[in-house]
C-alpha positions as CSV (number, residue, x, y, z in Angstrom):
1,M,-12.9,-181.8,-99.0
2,F,-12.6,-182.7,-95.4
3,A,-12.4,-179.5,-93.2
4,D,-10.6,-179.8,-89.9
5,R,-9.5,-176.2,-89.4
6,A,-11.4,-173.0,-89.3
7,K,-10.9,-169.4,-88.1
8,I,-13.9,-167.6,-86.6
9,Y,-14.8,-164.4,-84.6
10,V,-17.0,-164.6,-81.6
11,R,-18.5,-161.9,-79.4
12,S,-20.6,-162.0,-76.3
13,G,-23.4,-159.5,-75.7
14,K,-22.8,-156.1,-74.2
15,G,-24.7,-155.4,-70.9
16,G,-27.5,-153.0,-71.2
17,D,-27.1,-149.5,-69.6
18,G,-28.8,-148.6,-66.4
19,H,-31.6,-146.0,-66.8
20,V,-31.9,-142.5,-65.3
21,S,-35.5,-141.6,-64.5
22,F,-37.7,-140.2,-61.7
23,R,-41.2,-140.9,-60.5
24,R,-43.6,-138.5,-62.1
25,E,-47.1,-139.1,-60.7
26,K,-49.9,-136.9,-59.7
27,Y,-49.9,-136.0,-56.0
28,V,-46.3,-137.2,-55.7
29,P,-44.3,-134.0,-56.2
30,N,-41.0,-135.3,-55.0
31,G,-40.8,-138.7,-56.6
32,G,-37.5,-140.5,-56.2
33,P,-35.3,-142.2,-58.8
34,D,-36.8,-145.2,-60.5
35,G,-34.4,-146.0,-63.3
36,G,-34.2,-149.8,-63.9
37,D,-31.1,-151.9,-64.4
38,G,-29.9,-152.9,-67.8
39,G,-30.2,-156.5,-69.0
40,S,-27.2,-158.9,-69.1
41,G,-25.5,-159.5,-72.5
42,G,-25.8,-163.0,-74.0
43,N,-23.2,-165.7,-73.4
44,V,-21.3,-167.6,-76.1
45,Y,-21.5,-171.4,-75.6
46,F,-19.8,-174.3,-77.5
47,V,-21.4,-177.7,-77.5
48,V,-20.5,-181.0,-78.9
49,D,-22.8,-182.3,-81.7
50,E,-22.4,-186.0,-82.3
51,G,-23.9,-185.6,-85.7
52,L,-20.9,-183.5,-86.9
53,N,-17.6,-184.9,-88.0
54,T,-16.0,-181.9,-89.8
55,L,-15.8,-178.1,-89.5
56,T,-17.2,-177.5,-92.9
57,D,-20.0,-175.2,-91.6
58,F,-17.5,-172.7,-90.4
59,R,-16.3,-172.1,-93.9
60,H,-19.6,-170.3,-94.7
61,I,-20.3,-168.5,-91.4
62,R,-17.3,-167.0,-89.6
63,K,-18.9,-164.4,-87.3
64,Y,-20.9,-165.4,-84.2
65,C,-22.4,-162.7,-81.9
66,A,-24.6,-163.1,-78.9
67,G,-27.4,-160.5,-78.3
68,N,-26.8,-157.3,-76.3
69,G,-28.7,-156.6,-73.1
70,A,-31.5,-153.9,-73.4
71,E,-31.3,-150.7,-71.5
72,G,-33.2,-150.4,-68.2
73,G,-36.6,-148.5,-68.2
74,K,-38.7,-146.3,-66.1
75,R,-40.5,-147.5,-63.0
76,N,-37.7,-149.8,-62.0
77,C,-38.2,-151.9,-65.1
78,A,-35.1,-154.1,-65.9
79,G,-33.9,-154.4,-69.5
80,K,-34.3,-157.7,-71.3
81,N,-31.3,-160.0,-71.3
82,G,-29.5,-160.6,-74.6
83,E,-29.9,-163.9,-76.3
84,D,-27.2,-166.5,-75.8
85,I,-25.5,-168.1,-78.9
86,V,-24.7,-171.8,-79.0
87,I,-22.1,-172.9,-81.5
88,K,-22.0,-176.7,-82.3
89,V,-18.8,-178.5,-83.1
90,P,-17.8,-182.1,-83.5
91,A,-16.2,-184.0,-80.7
92,G,-12.4,-183.6,-80.6
93,T,-12.5,-179.9,-81.6
94,I,-9.8,-177.9,-79.9
95,I,-10.6,-174.2,-79.5
96,K,-7.6,-171.9,-79.5
97,E,-7.0,-168.2,-79.3
98,A,-6.0,-167.3,-82.8
99,E,-3.1,-164.9,-82.3
100,S,-1.2,-166.9,-79.6
101,G,-2.3,-170.4,-80.7
102,K,-2.9,-171.2,-77.0
103,V,-5.6,-173.8,-76.1
104,I,-8.8,-172.4,-74.5
105,V,-10.7,-175.7,-74.3
106,D,-10.6,-179.2,-75.8
107,M,-14.1,-180.3,-76.6
108,S,-13.4,-183.9,-75.6
109,G,-14.1,-186.1,-72.6
110,D,-16.5,-184.4,-70.2
111,N,-16.4,-181.1,-72.1
112,R,-19.7,-181.4,-73.8
113,K,-20.9,-177.9,-73.2
114,V,-18.6,-175.0,-72.4
115,L,-19.3,-171.3,-71.6
116,L,-16.6,-169.6,-73.6
117,L,-17.5,-165.9,-73.3
118,K,-19.7,-164.4,-70.7
119,G,-22.0,-161.6,-71.6
120,G,-21.5,-158.2,-70.0
121,R,-23.4,-157.5,-66.8
122,G,-26.2,-155.0,-67.0
123,G,-25.6,-151.5,-65.5
124,S,-27.4,-150.4,-62.4
125,G,-30.2,-147.8,-62.7
126,N,-30.0,-144.5,-60.8
127,Q,-32.3,-145.9,-58.1
128,H,-29.3,-147.6,-56.7
129,Y,-27.3,-144.4,-56.2
130,A,-29.8,-142.5,-54.0
131,T,-28.4,-141.6,-50.6
132,S,-29.5,-139.3,-47.8
133,K,-27.2,-136.7,-49.2
134,M,-28.0,-137.4,-52.9
135,Q,-31.7,-138.1,-53.2
136,A,-31.9,-137.5,-57.0
137,P,-28.9,-139.0,-58.7
138,K,-28.8,-138.1,-62.4
139,Y,-26.4,-140.8,-63.4
140,A,-26.5,-144.6,-63.9
141,Q,-24.0,-147.3,-64.5
142,P,-23.3,-148.4,-68.1
143,G,-23.5,-152.1,-69.0
144,Q,-20.2,-154.0,-69.0
145,P,-18.6,-154.2,-72.5
146,A,-18.8,-157.3,-74.6
147,M,-16.0,-159.8,-74.8
148,E,-14.6,-160.8,-78.2
149,L,-12.1,-163.2,-79.6
150,D,-10.7,-164.5,-82.8
151,L,-10.6,-168.3,-82.5
152,L,-8.8,-171.0,-84.3
153,L,-10.8,-174.3,-84.4
154,E,-8.9,-177.5,-84.9
155,L,-10.4,-181.0,-85.2
156,K,-8.1,-183.7,-83.9
157,V,-9.8,-187.1,-84.3
158,I,-10.3,-189.2,-81.1
159,A,-8.8,-192.6,-81.7
160,D,-6.7,-195.1,-79.7
161,V,-4.7,-196.3,-82.6
162,G,-3.3,-194.4,-85.6
163,L,-2.5,-196.1,-88.9
164,V,0.4,-194.4,-90.6
165,G,2.3,-195.2,-93.8
166,F,3.0,-194.0,-97.3
167,P,0.2,-193.8,-99.8
168,N,-1.0,-197.1,-101.3
169,V,0.4,-199.4,-98.7
170,G,-3.0,-200.7,-97.6
171,K,-4.1,-198.6,-94.7
172,S,-7.6,-198.0,-96.0
173,T,-7.9,-201.7,-97.0
174,L,-7.0,-202.8,-93.5
175,L,-9.4,-200.4,-91.9
176,S,-12.3,-201.6,-94.1
177,K,-11.5,-205.2,-93.2
178,V,-11.3,-204.8,-89.4
179,T,-14.0,-202.2,-88.8
180,N,-17.3,-201.0,-90.3
181,A,-15.6,-198.0,-91.8
182,R,-16.0,-197.8,-95.6
183,P,-13.1,-195.6,-97.0
184,K,-12.7,-195.2,-100.7
185,I,-10.1,-197.7,-101.8
186,A,-8.2,-197.5,-105.1
187,N,-4.7,-197.6,-106.4
188,Y,-4.1,-193.9,-105.7
189,H,-0.6,-192.6,-105.8
190,F,-1.4,-189.5,-103.9
191,T,-3.3,-190.2,-100.7
192,T,-6.7,-190.6,-99.1
193,L,-8.2,-187.2,-98.5
194,N,-10.1,-187.9,-95.3
195,P,-9.0,-189.3,-92.0
196,N,-11.2,-192.4,-91.5
197,L,-12.3,-193.8,-88.2
198,G,-13.5,-197.3,-87.3
199,V,-14.2,-199.4,-84.2
200,V,-12.4,-202.7,-83.8
201,D,-14.4,-205.3,-81.8
202,L,-12.5,-208.3,-80.5
203,E,-13.6,-211.4,-78.7
204,D,-12.7,-211.5,-75.0
205,A,-11.1,-208.0,-75.4
206,K,-12.3,-204.4,-75.0
207,G,-11.7,-203.4,-78.6
208,F,-10.5,-199.9,-79.7
209,V,-11.0,-197.0,-82.1
210,I,-8.6,-196.9,-85.0
211,A,-7.9,-194.1,-87.5
212,D,-6.3,-194.0,-90.9
213,I,-4.1,-191.0,-90.8
214,P,-3.5,-189.8,-94.4
215,G,-1.1,-187.3,-95.9
216,L,2.2,-188.8,-94.7
217,I,4.9,-188.4,-97.2
218,E,8.5,-187.2,-96.9
219,G,8.4,-183.5,-95.9
220,A,4.9,-183.7,-94.4
221,S,6.1,-182.1,-91.2
222,E,7.2,-179.1,-93.2
223,G,3.8,-178.8,-94.9
224,I,4.7,-180.7,-98.1
225,G,1.7,-182.4,-99.6
226,L,-1.2,-182.6,-97.1
227,G,1.1,-183.2,-94.2
228,H,0.1,-180.3,-92.0
229,E,-3.5,-180.9,-92.8
230,F,-3.5,-184.4,-91.2
231,L,-0.6,-184.8,-88.9
232,R,-2.6,-183.2,-86.1
233,H,-4.9,-186.1,-86.1
234,I,-2.3,-188.5,-84.7
235,E,-1.7,-186.3,-81.6
236,R,-4.5,-188.1,-79.6
237,T,-3.5,-191.7,-80.5
238,K,-1.8,-193.9,-78.0
239,V,-0.4,-196.6,-80.2
240,I,1.0,-196.1,-83.8
241,V,0.8,-198.9,-86.3
242,H,3.1,-198.5,-89.3
243,I,1.8,-200.2,-92.4
244,V,4.5,-200.9,-95.0
245,D,4.5,-202.6,-98.4
246,A,6.6,-205.6,-97.5
247,A,6.4,-206.9,-101.1
248,S,7.8,-203.7,-102.5
249,T,5.2,-203.8,-105.2
250,E,6.0,-200.2,-106.2
251,G,9.7,-200.5,-105.7
252,R,9.8,-198.8,-102.3
253,D,12.1,-200.0,-99.5
254,P,9.9,-200.9,-96.5
255,V,12.7,-200.4,-94.0
256,E,13.5,-196.9,-95.3
257,D,9.8,-196.1,-95.4
258,I,9.4,-196.7,-91.7
259,Y,12.5,-194.6,-90.9
260,A,11.1,-191.8,-93.1
261,I,7.7,-191.8,-91.4
262,N,9.3,-191.7,-88.0
263,R,11.4,-188.8,-89.0
264,E,8.3,-186.9,-90.0
265,L,6.5,-187.7,-86.7
266,E,9.5,-186.6,-84.7
267,A,9.9,-183.4,-86.7
268,Y,6.2,-182.6,-86.1
269,N,6.1,-183.5,-82.4
270,P,9.0,-185.4,-80.7
271,E,6.7,-186.7,-78.1
272,I,4.6,-188.6,-80.7
273,A,7.7,-190.5,-81.9
274,T,8.2,-192.0,-78.4
275,R,4.7,-193.6,-78.3
276,P,4.4,-197.4,-78.6
277,Q,4.7,-198.6,-82.2
278,I,3.8,-201.8,-84.1
279,I,4.8,-202.6,-87.7
280,A,2.3,-204.3,-90.0
281,A,4.3,-205.8,-92.9
282,N,1.4,-205.8,-95.4
283,K,1.0,-207.5,-98.9
284,I,2.6,-210.8,-97.9
285,D,0.2,-212.4,-100.4
286,M,2.3,-210.6,-103.1
287,I,5.6,-212.1,-102.1
288,W,6.7,-214.8,-104.5
289,E,10.4,-215.3,-104.0
290,D,11.8,-217.7,-101.4
291,D,13.7,-214.9,-99.6
292,D,11.1,-213.5,-97.2
293,P,11.6,-209.7,-97.0
294,T,9.7,-209.5,-93.6
295,A,12.7,-211.2,-92.0
296,R,14.8,-208.1,-92.9
297,I,12.2,-205.8,-91.4
298,R,12.1,-207.9,-88.2
299,A,15.9,-207.9,-88.0
300,E,16.0,-204.2,-88.3
301,F,13.2,-203.2,-85.8
302,E,12.5,-205.9,-83.3
303,P,15.9,-205.4,-81.5
304,K,14.6,-201.8,-81.0
305,G,11.5,-203.1,-79.3
306,I,9.1,-202.6,-82.2
307,P,7.3,-205.9,-83.0
308,V,6.6,-206.8,-86.6
309,Y,3.5,-208.7,-87.8
310,P,3.3,-209.9,-91.4
311,I,-0.2,-209.5,-92.7
312,S,-2.3,-209.5,-95.8
313,A,-5.0,-206.9,-95.5
314,I,-6.7,-208.4,-98.7
315,S,-6.9,-212.0,-97.5
316,G,-7.0,-211.3,-93.7
317,K,-3.9,-213.5,-93.0
318,G,-2.1,-212.4,-89.8
319,V,-4.6,-209.6,-89.2
320,R,-6.2,-211.2,-86.1
321,E,-2.7,-211.6,-84.5
322,L,-2.0,-207.9,-85.3
323,L,-5.2,-206.7,-83.7
324,Y,-4.7,-208.6,-80.4
325,A,-1.1,-207.3,-80.2
326,V,-2.4,-203.8,-80.5
327,Q,-5.0,-204.4,-77.8
328,N,-2.3,-205.8,-75.5
329,K,-0.3,-202.6,-76.0
330,L,-3.3,-200.5,-75.1
331,D,-4.0,-202.6,-72.0
332,G,-0.7,-201.5,-70.6
333,L,-1.5,-197.8,-71.1
334,S,-3.7,-195.4,-69.4
335,S,-7.4,-195.6,-70.4
336,E,-7.8,-191.9,-70.0
337,P,-8.4,-190.1,-73.2
338,V,-5.8,-187.6,-74.5
339,I,-7.2,-184.2,-73.7
340,F,-5.2,-180.9,-74.2
341,E,-4.9,-178.7,-71.2
342,Q,-6.2,-175.1,-71.1
343,E,-3.5,-172.5,-71.8
344,Y,-5.6,-169.4,-72.3
345,V,-8.4,-168.0,-70.1
346,P,-10.7,-165.6,-72.0
347,G,-11.2,-162.4,-70.1
348,E,-8.0,-162.9,-68.1
349,Y,-6.1,-160.8,-70.6
350,Q,-8.8,-158.4,-71.4
351,T,-9.6,-156.9,-68.0
352,V,-8.9,-153.2,-67.6
353,T,-10.2,-152.6,-64.1
354,N,-6.8,-152.8,-62.5
355,E,-4.8,-151.1,-65.3
356,P,-3.0,-148.0,-64.2
357,F,-4.0,-144.5,-65.1
358,T,-1.6,-141.8,-66.2
359,V,-1.3,-138.2,-64.9
360,A,1.1,-135.9,-66.8
361,Y,1.7,-132.3,-67.5
362,D,1.6,-131.1,-71.1
363,A,3.9,-128.1,-71.3
364,E,3.1,-127.3,-74.9
365,N,-0.6,-126.8,-74.1
366,D,0.0,-125.8,-70.5
367,E,-2.5,-128.3,-69.2
368,Y,-2.6,-131.5,-67.1
369,V,-3.7,-134.7,-68.9
370,V,-5.3,-137.6,-67.1
371,E,-5.9,-140.8,-69.0
372,G,-6.7,-144.5,-68.4
373,P,-9.4,-147.1,-69.0
374,R,-11.1,-146.5,-65.6
375,I,-11.3,-142.8,-66.3
376,E,-12.8,-143.3,-69.7
377,K,-15.4,-145.7,-68.2
378,M,-16.4,-143.4,-65.4
379,L,-16.8,-140.5,-67.8
380,S,-19.1,-142.6,-70.0
381,Y,-21.7,-143.0,-67.3
382,T,-21.4,-139.8,-65.3
383,N,-23.7,-136.8,-66.0
384,L,-21.1,-134.0,-65.6
385,E,-23.8,-131.4,-66.3
386,S,-25.4,-132.2,-63.0
387,E,-23.8,-130.6,-60.0
388,K,-24.2,-133.7,-58.0
389,G,-22.9,-135.9,-60.8
390,F,-19.8,-133.7,-61.1
391,L,-19.3,-134.0,-57.3
392,F,-19.7,-137.8,-57.7
393,F,-16.9,-137.8,-60.3
394,Q,-14.7,-135.5,-58.2
395,N,-15.0,-138.0,-55.3
396,F,-13.9,-140.8,-57.7
397,L,-10.8,-138.8,-58.7
398,K,-10.0,-138.3,-55.0
399,E,-10.5,-142.0,-54.1
400,Q,-8.3,-143.1,-57.0
401,G,-5.5,-140.8,-55.8
402,I,-5.6,-138.8,-59.0
403,L,-6.0,-135.4,-57.3
404,K,-3.1,-136.2,-55.1
405,E,-0.9,-136.9,-58.2
406,L,-2.0,-133.7,-59.8
407,E,-1.0,-131.8,-56.7
408,G,2.3,-133.6,-56.8
409,L,2.9,-132.3,-60.2
410,G,2.3,-128.7,-58.9
411,I,-1.2,-128.0,-60.2
412,Q,-2.6,-124.7,-59.0
413,E,-6.2,-123.4,-58.7
414,G,-7.5,-122.3,-62.1
415,D,-5.1,-124.7,-64.1
416,T,-6.7,-126.8,-66.8
417,V,-7.1,-130.6,-66.6
418,R,-7.9,-132.5,-69.8
419,M,-9.5,-136.0,-69.8
420,Y,-10.4,-137.5,-73.1
421,G,-11.4,-134.3,-74.9
422,L,-13.0,-132.8,-71.9
423,S,-11.3,-129.8,-70.1
424,F,-11.9,-128.7,-66.5
425,D,-10.6,-125.9,-64.3
426,Y,-9.0,-127.2,-61.2
427,Y,-10.3,-125.9,-57.8
428,K,-9.9,-127.4,-54.4
């Protein structure tokens, strides 16, 4: 079964923590700090692999994690960087943030390799915190946390022209006649299960890529049948070619079929229904009566600006004229590929460095409570058992304006301050 959607989890590597150590050498009684920096976490990359044309591989592996950076070591030794992870996808894959459905990147055009998630930066070792007043710092910086995302991958085929029409009207037959594509062809009353691509080469013309878009039946835009599975593949096409059974070999009305398909396209995406259209009235080799049904199709749609070309996909009659008409339509349109714009920037919604902290008085426990992401991070890499480390943390509270807010709440010397399970007595 063709796979054009997948949901996966990706995570970059966490940065390695900085190290706390001091020189311990003979004849060097007062060795200074020599803790090394942590290594950077691995990045998450997406690259286009021309050998892929489905997202089948993601059905078996759904979790992709880069390597974490190693902790720094003694003697100023830096930790090893985490290994990057490279995820291969077919061209035309759109990467979305799963919860919001917003586009992160469209792997089309020049987007052949994209850095999606950057690994966390390694933390600085204690050697960086030595000053004239604090010559033996007993704290180091932790590595930055990893970034993680749930992603929705959607493959939207890259084609200039989309063939649409009800099952068994001859889309696959036409595609096999005008391109090197070899779709399975039979008298199926359901539908082709794969969107098929082919390249049309024309004399004295540029040629174009054409796609057979399967799954279109009434109710497709509402998910009936395979509609939702394949309607997305028409979103990149610039010209739509409706193929109808002009001979009504199965008793269908070709005029009503065209209106029905257009209703489904408009219900799925109104913008698609406004794109240039051409009608291919197929199976004229099966018309035996004197009353030509293609005249009725022309009378209905050509006044609306939609040209009609009678063809026989089996014999090839009228196909050449149809292809050159399609190319003429394309010549009047932009040659730039349809690429979806970025709507979501990873990391932009995950940063906590500027988030506010909270300072409140808990009357029930008679204590003051300080919370916030920045407080939690600072506590994680500060050695509060060290007098100088505690002084370092106290200066941080002063710089952030936390001590001022505590005083504004009426804190007195000896009162208790609680921060993430740790309790302190307040003194100026």
